[in-house]
N, C-alpha and C positions, 0 to 999 in steps of 0.2 A: 318473795324469794329471799332466803337467808343471805346476809352480807358475805359470809365465807364462800357459799356456793356461787354467788354473783361474781366475786373476785376471781374464782377459778375459771368461770366461763369467759370472763374478760381476758384472762391470761391465755386461754386456749384460742380465742379469736385473734389476739395479737400474734401469737405464734403461727397460726394458720395464714394470716395476712403476710407476715414476714416470709414464710416458706413459699407462698405463691409469688411474692415479689422476686425472691431469689431464683425460683424456677423460671420466671418470666425473663429476668435479666440473662440467665444462662441461655435461654432459647434465642434471644436476640443476638447474643455474641456468637452463638454457633452459626446462625444464619449469615452474619456478617463475615465470618471467617472464610466462607467459601465464595464471597462476592469480591470482584475486582474493584479497586479504587481508581478514581479518575483524577488526573492532574494535568496541568499545563505548565511548561517552562519555555524560556525564550533563549535563542542563540543569536549571536551577532558575529561580526567580523566578515572576512572574505570580500570586503568592499560592497556589501549589500546591506539593505535595511534589516532590522531584527526580524527573525522568523519565529512565530509561535509553533510549538510542538505539543500536540495532545497525546496523552498516554493513558492506557488502561492496564493496570498491573495487579498481580496477586502474588504474594509470597508463596514459593514452592512451585511456580510454573516452570515448565521445562524448556521453553523457547521464547524468544522475543522476535517479532516480525515488524519490519518497517514497511508501511503501505504507502506507495506513491500514487499521486492523483493523475488525472487526465489532462488533456490539452487546455481545457477551460477552467483550470483551478482558480478558486477565489481566495481572497485574503482574510476571510473571517474564520473559516474552518474547512477541513478537507472535504472533498466530494464523498469520501467514504463515510464521514460523519453526517453530512447532509442527507445522503441517499440510502445508507445501509445501516445495519446493526452488527457489523462484523466484530465490534468490540466485545460482544458477548462471548467470544472464544477465550477471552481473558479469564472468564470464570472457571475454565476447565483445562488450563494448561499453557495457553499461548498469550503472552503479553502483546498488546497491539499499540504501535507507535504511528502517529499520523502527522507528518510535517504539513504545515499550512502554507499555501501559496505555490508559486512555480508556473504561473500562467505562461503557456506556450514556450516553456523553457527546455523541454526534453531532459530536465534535471542534469544538465551538462554545463561545463565551463565554456562560455562563448568566447569567440575571437575578439569581439568588441561590443559595445552598446549598439543597439539597433537604431540606425538613423531614421529620423522622421517619426519617432515614437516617444511617448511621454515617459517611458521608463528610461531614465538617463544614465543609469549605471549598467555595468557589464554583468550579466548573469554569471555567477560562479557557483553553480549548484553542486558540482562534484566536491568542491571545497566545503560547501555548507553541509552536505551529507556527512562528510568526515567529521566536521565539528559536532554534529548531532550525535554521531556514534561515540565520540569522546565524552559527551555529556551523559549518554546512556551508561557508558562504562563507569563513570563517577557515581552513578546511582545504583550500581550493582546489577544492571540488567543484562549483562553478557552471560546469561544462564545457559545451562547445558554442559555436557562434558567437554565440548570443544571451545566453549567460551566465545562463540561466534553468533552472528545474527542471521535471520532470514530477511530477504527483501523481496517484495512483490509489487506489481503495479498493473494498471489497466491502460490500454491504448498507448498514448505517449509514454506513460510510466512503465509499460510492460517492457519495451526495449531498454529503457533507462535502467530498470532493475537488473536486467541481464548483463548490461555493459558495466555498470558499477560493480556488480559482483565479480565479473570476469577479471577486472583490474584490481580488485581489492579482496582477493581470496583469503588473506590473513584475517579478515574481519567478517566476511560473509561466507556462510556455508550452503545456504539454500537460496535459490532464485526462482521466481515464478512470474511468468508473463501471462496475462489474461487479455485476449484480443489485441495483442501487441503487433506493431509493425516492425518485424524483426529483421527485415532485409532492406533498409532505407536507401542503400546504394544501388538497388536493382533498377533496371530500365523503367522510366516514368515515375519512380518513387521520389526522386529528388525534386521533380516538378510538383508532385502531389504534396510533399512536405512544405515546399515554398508557398503553395496556395493555402495550405492549412494554417501556417503561421500568419499570413496576411489576414485571413478570415478571423482567426481567434483574437488578434489584436484589435481589429475593427469592431468586432462584436462586443469586446470588453470596454470600448471607448478610449483606448490608449493609443490607437494608431497601429499601422501594420508592423509586424515583426519581420525582420529580414533573415532568410536562411543563410545568406552570405555572411551575416554577422555572427551566426551560430557556428557553422562548421566550415566557413569559407565557400568559395565558388564550387560548382558541381564537380570539378576535377580535383579538388583538394583532397589530400589523403585522410583528412579527419572524417570524411563520409564513410570510408572503409573502416577506420578505427572505431567508429560507433555503430557498426553493423554487426548484429548478433550472429548472423550466419557466418560472416567472415571471421569473427573472433571466437568461433565455437570451440576451437582447440584450447583456448585459455580457460574454458569452463570444465575441462575434463576432470572428473573425480568429484565434482560438486553435486549437490542434490538439485536437479534441474526439473522444472515442471512447466509445461506450456499448455494453453487452452484457448479455444475459440469456438464459437457456436456456428450454426449452419446459416443464419440469416432468416430462418423461418420464424414468423411471429408466434408468440406464445403468451403466457399468462401475465407477463410484465409489459406487454405492448398496449398500454392503456392510452398513450398519447400518440395520436395518428401522425402528427408532424414529426415528432421525435423519432418515431419508429421508421417513417419513410426515409429520414436522413440516416438513421442508424443501420439500415439494412445493407446498403452498399459498403459502408465502412466495415461491417462485420465480415462480409464476403471477402474483402481485400485482406483483412487481418487473418481470416481463415487460410487463405492461399499462402500468405507469408509464414504462418505458423506451420503449415504442412511442409513448406520449403525447409524450414528449420528442422523439422522432424526427419525429413529425408536426409538432409546433410548430416544430422547426428547419427543416423543409421549407417551411412556410408563411412563415416570416420570412426565409428565404434564408440561414440559417446553415449552413455546411458541417460535416458530421460524418462519421465512419466508424462502422460498426456490426459487431457480432458476435453472431449469434443461432444458437447450436448447436441442432441438431435434438433432441439428447438432453442432459438435465442438470437437476439440482435445486439447491437452495440449499446447496451443499457445496463444500469447499475444492478437491477434485480438479478440478472443472470451472473454478474460478477460476484455478487454476494453468495450465490449458490455454489460457485466454483471454489470460493474460499472455504465454505462449510464442508464441501466434499473433500477438499484437500485435508482439512482437519480430521474429518471422519476416517479417511483412509490412512491416517498416521503419517502423512508426508512431512509434517513439521518436526517430527522426532528425529534426533541424531541417529 
C-alpha cells in the first residue's frame, strides 16, 4: 500500500475512533442525567447523638419526601433502604430523604429519658426533624411551587408523619400514613403502645422504653395532642393520604413468623385508618386512601403503596 493512501486510512481510523468515543461519552452523560444521585449527611443538636440522613435527589424533581421508619428502626440505615427500593422514584420526580434511627421513638419529643433503658438521653425527634428540614432547605431541596415537603411513614412513623405535618404546615404540604396507628388515645391503644415500646426496647437489647417517658401517663393531654384523629382539623387543606391493607396474606408473605406477627398489627392499623377516614368525612376534610385487598404489616406492601401514590400523581402540588 502506498504511504499516502496508508496515511489517509490512518487519519480516517483516528477520526472514526474519536467520533465513537465522543458518541459514547455523550450516551453515558445522557444516561446519568436522568439518574438520581445518592448522598448522606449528618445532623446534630437537640440533645441527641448525630443522626445520619440518606438522600436520593435529581435536579428538576418536583417534590421531596421525607420517609419515616417503623418501631424497630436501626442505627445503620432506614428500614426503607433495608427492605425496599422506593428511592427509585427519585429518578422520575420525587427526591427521597430517609432519616436513620428513631427506635421506638414515635418521632416525637419525649417528656424525659426512659428509665431503666440504655438510651440515656431524651428523645427529641420533633426537634431533629426540624433540623433535618433546615439542612434540606440549605441544599435547595424545598422544590415545587409551594416550597414545602411531603412526609410519609409506616406503622409508628405513619402517625408521626401526620402529627408532624399537622403542627408544621408552613413546611409540610403532603402527609401520608401507611398502616399507621392514627388514634393512639383510643380505648386499649395506650396500653398497646406501652407494650410495644417495652417489646421494641427489649428486642433491640437496650431495655424497655416507657410510654410515660414519651407522652406522660395515660391521662396526660399529650396523648390527645399526638392523636391524628383528634388533631384532624389541623390538617385541613393539606394533601392527606392514608392506607392500610386487609391482613390477608399475599406475595410478600414469605416469612411465616413475620407474617403471623404482622397480620393482627395490620388489622388494628386498618381499623384505626378507617376511623380516621370516617372522622375526615364527618368533618369535611378531604383525603385520599389506599386499601389493598391483600397485605399485612410488611415492607413489600408499603413499597407498593408508595409506588401507587407516585403513579396516581399524589406527590404533585
